[in-house]
C-alpha positions in Angstrom: 93.0 176.4 94.2 92.3 175.4 90.6 94.0 174.6 87.5 93.3 176.8 84.7 94.1 177.0 81.0 94.4 180.5 80.7 98.1 180.0 79.5 96.9 177.8 76.7 94.3 180.1 75.6 96.7 182.8 75.3 99.2 181.0 73.5 96.6 179.9 70.7 96.0 183.8 70.4 99.6 184.3 70.1 99.9 181.7 67.3 96.4 182.8 65.5 94.8 179.4 66.2 91.5 178.5 67.3 90.1 176.2 69.8 89.1 173.8 66.7 92.7 174.1 65.3 94.1 172.4 68.6 91.3 170.1 68.4 92.2 168.6 65.3 96.2 169.0 65.9 96.1 167.3 69.0 93.4 164.7 68.1 90.9 165.9 70.9 87.3 165.2 71.1 84.8 168.5 71.4 84.2 167.3 74.7 87.7 167.6 75.9 87.9 171.1 74.6 84.9 171.8 76.4 86.0 170.5 79.8 88.9 172.6 79.4 87.0 175.5 78.5 85.4 175.4 82.0 88.9 174.6 83.7 88.1 171.3 84.7 90.7 168.4 84.8 91.8 166.8 82.1 94.3 163.2 81.8 98.0 163.5 81.7 97.6 161.9 78.3 95.5 164.9 76.8 98.2 167.1 78.1 100.9 165.0 76.4 99.0 165.4 73.1 98.2 169.1 73.4 102.2 169.7 74.3 103.3 167.4 71.7 101.0 169.2 68.9 102.4 172.7 70.2 105.7 171.9 71.2 105.6 173.3 74.8 105.7 171.8 78.3 102.4 171.4 80.6 103.6 174.7 82.5 103.1 176.4 79.2 99.4 175.6 79.0 98.2 175.3 82.3 98.9 176.9 86.2 97.4 176.7 89.6 95.4 179.7 90.5 
């Protein structure tokens, strides 16, 4: 099993946002965005920042496959 961020990328597309827009809105580093692009683990603090910036819950941006 692995965590994927496919839900997040689809959410960004639905909202007309880019990864760079997310990076700026959630105050993330480019390295964090790249890590998520490889479906690697990120901290709960980072998940919190993304959820607050987008107004969503963790299950709306990631899932276990």
